[in-house]
TORSEFI-340401 format. One record per atom (N, C-alpha, C, CB): residue in one letter; z, y, x. Coordinates in steps of 0.05 Angstrom, whole numbers, plus 5000, padded with zeros to 4 digits. Glycine has a CB too. Example, Ala and Ser with C-alpha at 12.3 -4.5 7.8 and 13.67 -1.06 7.14 Angstrom:
residues 2
A515648865264
A515649105246
A515649345264
A518149115226
S514249555257
S514349795273
S515750015258
S511449885282
//
This chain:
residues 236
M499949765021
M499950015000
M500550305016
M502549974976
E498350415011
E498150705033
E498850895015
E494750815048
T499851075035
T501651335024
T499351415000
T502251645052
G501351554981
G499851664956
G498551504936
G497951814963
E498951174940
E496551034926
E497951014891
E495750674944
L500151104893
L501151054865
L500351284848
L504251014864
S499751214816
S498851384803
S500451634785
S497551234790
R502451544799
R505151724788
R507051704803
R506351654761
A509151944795
A511351924806
A513651744797
A512052144806
I514951564821
I516851344805
I519251444815
I516451004811
V521151274810
V523151184819
V523950924828
V524351244807
V525150964856
V525850614862
V528450614872
V523750454888
A529950464861
A533050424871
A533750244885
A534850404854
I535050234907
I536050064921
I538450034923
I535350064938
D540149764924
D542149764921
D543049524940
D542549774894
G545749434949
G546149254968
G549049254988
G543749294984
P549649114997
P552149055019
P551849175037
P552648795030
S553649315053
S553849345083
S551849205098
S556549265094
G550949365119
G548849265139
G547149105120
G550149075166
S545649165100
S543749055094
S540349165103
S544249045068
G541049405111
G538949615118
G538049765100
G536749535129
K539749845071
K538949935051
K538050245065
K541149895027
S539550415082
S538650645088
S536050755101
S540350715100
S535150505120
S533550545134
S531150425125
S534350485154
V531550205113
V529150105103
V528950305073
V529249735099
S530250425056
S529250575036
S527850815043
S531050635020
R528650985069
R526951155084
R524451095090
R527951215106
G524050825105
G521550725105
G519650715079
G521850475114
V520850585065
V519250525037
V518450885031
V521850335006
A519951035035
A519251295017
A518051485032
A521651445003
S517251415056
S515151545078
S513151425069
S515351485111
A512951125065
A510251005062
A508751105038
A510450705059
L510551105019
L509851214991
L509551534982
L511951104975
G510351655005
G510851955002
G512652034983
G508452074996
L514551904978
L516552044958
L519152104975
L517251844931
A520052234949
A523752414968
A525152104977
A527252674933
F527152144989
F529851974993
F531752104993
F530151835015
L533151924979
L536452024978
L538151824979
L537452174952
D539851874999
D542851695011
D544651804997
D544051725043
T545451644976
T547951644964
T550451574980
T547751494943
G550151394995
G552151365017
G553151575033
G551251215034
A550951735036
A552051945054
A552952185034
A549652045077
M553552115008
M554652344996
M557252304995
M553552414970
Y557452014991
Y560551914994
Y562052045019
Y560551574997
R560651985041
R561552075069
R561752345072
R559651985089
A560252555060
A560352795063
A562252885044
A557952905063
A563452785026
A565552825005
A567752765025
A565452624977
T568952485038
T570052475052
T571052645073
T569452345054
W568852735091
W568852945108
W570353225100
W566252975115
W568953285078
W569953535069
W573853475058
W567353645039
C573953285042
C577153245042
C578953265064
C577752985034
L577853135079
L579353095105
L578953415126
L577752785122
H576353585118
H576353825138
H578153975119
H573253985147
Q578953955095
Q580354195078
Q583553995076
Q578254305039
G584453855090
G586953775088
G587753585070
G588153955084
V586453505061
V586753395030
V587353085041
V583353425005
P590252965027
P590852685034
P588852535016
P593952595030
L587252355024
L585052145011
L586551964990
L583551925035
T589351964994
T591151764976
T591852004950
T594451634997
D591152204954
D592352384926
D589352414909
D593852774937
V589052204891
V586452144881
V585652394857
V586551824868
D587452524854
D586852794835
D586152994854
D589452914815
A587153054873
A586853234894
A584253214902
A588653204916
V583153004910
V580452934917
V578652964900
V580152694924
A579352844870
A577252884852
A575953204851
A578452794824
G578853364853
G578053644854
G576653754875
G580153784853
Q577353654890
Q575153804912
Q572153684908
Q576053734948
V571353474905
V569153334905
V567753494877
V569952994904
R569453614856
R568053744834
R567053944839
R569153784815
T567954144858
T566454344876
T565554294902
T567954534879
L564354084913
L563554004930
L561054184938
L563253754926
P560654374963
P558254494961
P556654324981
P558354794967
L555654134967
L553053984978
L550654044977
L552653774969
V549053994997
V546554054995
V545553775012
V545754365006
M543553634996
M542253385006
M539253435016
M542253174982
G538053435032
G535753455045
G534353175046
G536253565070
V532053165021
V531252905017
V528252845032
V531152864985
D527452955053
D525252905067
D526152675081
D524253125083
P524752445077
P525452145093
P525252105117
P523951925086
L523252285129
L522852315161
L525352535175
L519352465167
H526652705150
H528652875167
H530752865145
H527653195177
P531652715132
P533652705117
P537052895131
P533652355113
T537953075120
T539853255124
T541853275097
T538553515132
V543753265111
V546553295099
V548153575103
V548253075112
H548353685091
H550354075100
H552754055074
H547454515093
V554454115087
V556354165065
V557454425074
V558653945061
D558354665051
D558354925057
D556855025086
D561154985056
G554854995083
G552555095105
G553054955129
G552555425112
I555254775131
I555254595163
I553854375157
I558454485176
D551954295183
D551154095184
D553053855191
D549254135197
V552453695171
V554753465181
V553953185181
V557253455162
G550253075185
G549052955187
G550752785207
G546753055190
A551352815234
A551852725253
A555552545246
A551352995274
A557152885238
A559752795234
A559752545214
A561353015223
I558252585195
I559152365170
I559152045184
I556352385140
R557652045208
R557551785216
R559251635234
R555451755224
T561551775243
T563451735259
T565351525246
T564551985267
T567051365263
T568351185259
T570551265235
T569351105286
E570851435250
E573251595223
E572251625200
E574151905226
I569851665196
I569251685160
I569051445157
I566451835146
S567951255169
S566750985159
S569350845148
S565050795185
A571450865169
A574450725163
A575250915142
A576950715192
A575251175127
A577151255112
A575051325082
A578851525129
V572551285084
V570451325060
V570451195035
V568051265067
S571650835039
S572250725018
S574350894999
S573250485026
A577051035004
A578751204996
A577251324976
A579751375016
V575651484984
V574151634966
V572051474946
V572751834983
A570451314959
A568651184939
A570250984918
A566451014955
T572450924924
T573650744902
T574750924880
T576050554913
N574651214882
N575851354863
N574151444838
N576951574876
L574551304818
L572751384794
L572351574787
L573251314774
E574351814785
E572952074781
E571152184803
E574952254777
V571552134829
V569452214849
V566452014842
V570752154883
R566651754838
R564351634832
R562951804802
R565051314828
A564051844784
A563451964763
A561552254770
A566152014748
E562552444780
E562252604788
E559852644812
E564352634790
L559352424826
L557752404852
L555152314833
L559052154881
G556052134820
G553451984799
G552452194784
G554551734776
R553352354782
R552752654762
R550652714783
R555652944756
L551352794795
L549652994823
L547052804829
L551853034860
Q547352524834
Q545252334839
Q543352354818
Q546152054842
R544452344796
R542552304774
R539952564772
R544552294745
A541752844776
A540653044782
A538653124799
A541953134785
E539252964829
E537452974849
E534952804836
E538652884877
I535252614831
I533452314815
I531352484801
I535552084788
E533152594771
E531452734753
E529852994764
E532952814731
S530953124786
S528853344804
S526353244812
S530053444832
A526553054825
A525252894839
A522652854824
A526652664846
R523352734800
R521352594778
R520152824767
R522852414752
V521653074760
V520453304741
V518753434760
V522553524726
K518653454779
K517353614807
K514053454815
K520053544840
G513953224803
G512653024808
G512152844833
G510853094801
R514252914855
R514052734869
R515552464872
R514052844885
G517352394859
G518352164853
G520352124879
G516051944847
I522251934873
I524251854893
I525051574902
I526351954884
V526351464924
V527851264930
V530351314932
V527151164948
A531551234920
A535051334921
A536451024929
A536551484881
E537651034943
E539450804954
E542650814955
E538650764981
G543850624952
G546650694951
G548450394927
G546751094937
R550850424931
R552050294910
R552250334875
R554150304918
D552050134855
D551250214835
D548750314830
D552550334831
I546750394842
I544850524839
I543150424818
I543850554861
T542550204821
T540650054813
T542149994778
T539949784838
T544850024777
T546349904747
T547050144737
T549149684749
V548250384752
V550050544739
V549150784743
V552550514746
V547350894755
V545951194763
V543951154753
V545551304793
A542150994762
A539051014756
A538450694739
A536851064791
P539750654719
P539050374711
P535650344696
P541650304687
D535350594691
D532050654679
D530050664705
D531751014662
A530950624729
A528250744747
A526350564747
A528750814778
D524150624747
D522350414752
D521950174765
D521050494758
V523350204793
V523449934806
V526249884815
V521449904829
R527749684813
R530849674824
R530749484838
R533249634805
V531549434855
V531149264882
V534249184894
V529349464907
L535749014895
L537648934907
L537148794940
L538648764888
L538148934955
L537248864986
L539348704994
L536949125008
T538948515007
T541148365017
T540648195040
T542248224997
A542748065045
A542647895073
A545047765086
A541748085094
S544847565100
S547147425102
S549047605116
S546747175115
E551947485117
E553647645133
E552847605161
E556547565130
E551747455175
E551647425199
E549247675212
E551047115204
A547747645191
A545047845201
A545948125195
A541847785183
R548048145171
R548348435171
R550548575190
R548948515144
L552748365203
L554248445216
L552748515244
L556348265216
A550548355253
A548948455275
A547448685275
A547448275280
R546948755254
R544948975247
R546849225250
R543348955215
R549449195236
R550449355237
R552749485270
R551349275214
A552349225280
A553949235308
A551749345325
A555148915321
R548849325324
R546549415343
R546249765335
R543249225335
D547049865310
D546850115305
D548550225315
D546750175283
V551550095314
V553950285329
V554050275354
V556650225324
H553649995363
H554449915391
H551849865412
H556249625388
G549649895398
G547349835418
G546949555420
G547849945446
T548349375412
T548349105415
T549249025400
T549148995432
A548448675398
A549448485380
A551748275391
A547148335372
D552848365412
D554348145427
D555848075413
D555648195449
A558147785421
A559247755405
A562447935406
A559047485403
A562848155426
A564748345424
A563948595410
A565548405448
A561648665396
A560448825386
A560448785358
A558248845397
V560248515350
V559948425324
V562448395310
V558648185326
E564748335333
E567048305325
E568148555317
E568548185345
A567548775331
A568949075329
A567849115306
A568149335353
T565649085290
T564349225267
T565049015244
T560849265271
R566548855245
R566648615218
R568148765202
R568248275223
D570848855214
D572449025194
D571049215176
D574349185207
Q569149395190
Q568349625187
Q566049555159
Q567249755216
V565249295166
V563249185140
V563849035118
V561349035148
L565648895131
L566648725100
L568748795087
L567248445102
R570448965103
R572749095082
R571549235068
R575049255092
R569649535073
R568449705054
R567449545034
R566549875064
D565949345039
D564149145022
D567649054999
D562248795048
A569048975013
A571548804987
A573049114980
A574748475005
D572549274991
D574249544979
D572549654954
D574449815005
D569749714963
D567749754946
D567149574916
D565549734964
S567749364923
S566549104901
S569149094881
S565848734919
T571449264891
T573349294859
T572249464843
T576349414861
V570749634849
V569749894825
V566749884814
V569850224840
V565749714832
V562049674829
V560949404848
V560150004845
Q559049244827
Q557549034837
Q555549074850
Q556748884821
F555348924874
F552649014891
F551948734905
F553149284916
H553348514896
H552548204911
H550448124901
H554547954909
V550648124871
V548647984849
V546848184841
V550147864822
A544048134838
A542748254822
A543448294796
A541048164823
A543548544782
A543848504752
A540748424738
A545248804738
E540948474712
E538248364695
E536448534701
E538348344663
G534248504708
G531648724714
G531148814739
G531848974699
V534348724760
V533648784789
V532448554805
V536248884803
I530948624825
I528848434845
I530748364872
I525748644857
T531148154879
T532948064905
T530548134924
T534147694907
V531948234942
V530048214971
V531548084994
V529048534983
D531247835003
D533547725023
D531847765056
D534447305014
S532648035066
S532148055092
S533647845109
S532748325101
S535247735113
S536047535129
S534447425156
S536347345111
H532247355147
H530747325171
H527347435169
H530946995177
L528447795161
L526047915164
L526648125184
L524948025139
D524948325202
D526148435221
D525648745196
D524548385258
F525348945210
F525249245195
F522949285175
F524949495217
D520149245195
D517549315186
D517049045160
D515049325217
Q518048835165
Q517248575145
Q519248645126
Q517448225158
T521448815119
T523048865106
T521949115086
T525248905125
V521249275100
V519749505084
V517349445071
V518949715101
Q516049215088
Q514149155064
Q514148985046
Q512049115071
A516548815045
A517448635026
A518448814999
A519948455039
V519149055012
V520049284978
V517749394971
V522449614983
L515649444985
L513549524978
L511749334961
L512549614999
D512149144968
D510748914952
D511848874923
D511148634968
V514448894929
V516248874892
V514949084881
V520248944887
V515049394896
V513849664886
V511549614870
V513049854906
E509149474881
E506749444876
E506649254853
E505349374898
S508849044858
S508048864835
S509248874808
S508548614841
V511649154813
V512449234784
V510449454771
V515549354784
V509849644790
V507949904774
V505149914790
V509550274777
G504149704797
G501549714807
G500949924825
G499849714787
P498549874839
P497150044857
P495750324836
P494749844875
R495050464848
R493050724829
R490950504822
R491251054849
A489550594795
A487050504795
A485350614801
A486550444779
//
């Protein structure tokens, strides 16, 4: 499928567990199709960064929710150069630190926060649709709660071994035993925490599963593109 081949602006929603490649694959799919890209996980990370920046204890669920309701967040949706700004500050690098990774579940499991960020995510998706560009949106519960009416819904999954290895390479540059062990808690605990408020291990009705356990990046992007074409078809 070549860029611009689709006949209309579409919404592609991609969910899945930590380390499944949601973000990088979604960016690749968005770039290939000429669509916008929304990393909803980055929104939770940005909210976490903001609360810590404001000195708000993450255990104070009401205070955290209050901060998120007025979160001065601007998401850049260019898949080649996605950006995250909070109160005019570029936090793209800051939200990927180990500190934020270890803390984000406390915010992501806050139901009021999920409701507010879900509202913002739906607004971003609708904006892309109205503008005629379309969008690939990825993250927890995107296929079931945020965008259940997306044109294409994909659950991107992989074995635990593959997910740990990928996250180790992302964070440590290697997937040797020590690096994998160092990322184990970050991946598995995050999934365990988040699974208390959202389901992302099993595809809901109408959601197509893509298992990337034995696929490289390019093959995974192509597998998702194949799903998109199978659902909405190429341009006539």
